[in-house]
C-alpha positions as CSV (number, residue, x, y, z in Angstrom):
1,M,104.4,63.7,108.4
2,A,105.9,62.1,105.3
3,S,108.9,60.0,105.5
4,G,112.1,60.6,103.4
5,E,111.3,57.5,101.5
6,E,107.7,58.9,100.7
7,I,109.1,62.2,99.7
8,Q,111.6,60.6,97.3
9,S,108.9,58.5,95.8
10,G,106.7,61.5,95.2
11,T,109.6,63.4,93.8
12,R,110.1,60.6,91.4
13,Q,106.6,60.6,90.3
14,V,106.5,64.4,89.7
15,S,109.7,64.1,87.7
16,S,108.3,61.2,85.7
17,Q,105.2,63.4,84.9
18,K,107.3,66.2,83.8
19,N,109.3,64.0,81.5
20,K,106.1,62.6,79.9
21,C,104.9,66.2,79.4
22,T,108.2,67.2,77.8
23,V,108.1,64.1,75.5
24,F,104.5,64.8,74.6
25,A,105.2,68.5,73.7
26,Q,108.3,67.6,71.7
27,R,106.3,65.1,69.7
28,V,103.2,67.1,69.0
29,W,104.6,70.7,68.6
30,G,108.4,70.1,68.2
31,K,109.0,72.4,71.2
32,S,109.5,71.8,75.0
33,W,106.6,72.0,77.2
34,A,108.0,75.3,78.8
35,D,108.4,76.9,75.4
36,V,104.8,76.0,74.4
37,F,103.2,77.4,77.5
38,A,105.6,80.0,78.5
39,T,103.2,82.9,78.2
40,D,100.5,80.9,80.2
41,V,103.0,80.3,83.0
42,T,103.8,83.9,83.5
43,E,100.0,85.0,83.5
44,E,98.0,85.3,86.7
45,F,95.4,82.5,86.8
46,T,91.8,83.9,86.7
47,P,89.1,81.1,86.8
48,N,86.3,81.7,84.2
49,D,83.9,79.0,85.5
50,F,81.2,81.5,86.2
51,E,81.6,83.0,82.7
52,M,80.7,79.5,81.4
53,H,78.1,78.6,83.9
54,R,76.4,81.2,86.2
55,P,76.4,80.2,89.9
56,D,73.2,78.4,91.0
57,W,70.9,79.9,93.9
58,F,72.8,78.0,96.5
59,V,76.2,79.5,95.6
60,A,74.7,83.0,95.3
61,R,73.0,82.7,98.7
62,R,76.2,81.5,100.2
63,R,78.1,84.4,98.8
64,R,75.5,87.0,100.2
65,A,75.7,85.2,103.6
66,I,79.4,85.4,103.7
67,S,79.5,89.0,102.6
68,K,76.9,89.9,105.4
69,L,79.1,88.1,108.0
70,K,82.1,89.8,106.9
71,D,80.4,93.2,107.2
72,F,79.1,92.4,110.7
73,A,82.4,91.2,111.8
74,H,84.2,94.3,110.5
75,Q,81.5,96.4,112.3
76,M,82.2,94.6,115.5
77,L,85.9,95.1,115.3
78,L,85.5,98.9,114.8
79,D,83.0,99.1,117.9
80,P,84.6,101.3,120.5
81,A,82.5,99.6,123.4
82,L,84.3,96.3,122.6
83,A,87.8,97.7,122.4
84,V,90.4,96.1,124.6
85,E,93.3,98.2,125.9
86,A,96.7,96.8,124.9
87,P,98.9,95.7,127.8
C-alpha cells in the first residue's frame, strides 16, 4: 500500500502534468485543454485498432477459444444435473 508521502508525490505529478497540458493548449489553440477536448471527454471510447490492422491468426484463434470456453461454461451452469440446492 502506498504511503501518504507517495500519494502526495503522485498527486503533485498529476497536477504538474495537467498544468503542462493547460499551458500547451492555451499556447497552441488559445483555449483551455478542457474546451478543446470537451466533446472527446464526453464520448464513450471505442478502440479502432482492428479497423487499422486486422488481428493476426493468434488473436483470432484466442478469441475463438475464449468464445468456446464461455459457451461451455454457460452450458454447464445451466445443467440441472450439476445444480446445488441452496441452504
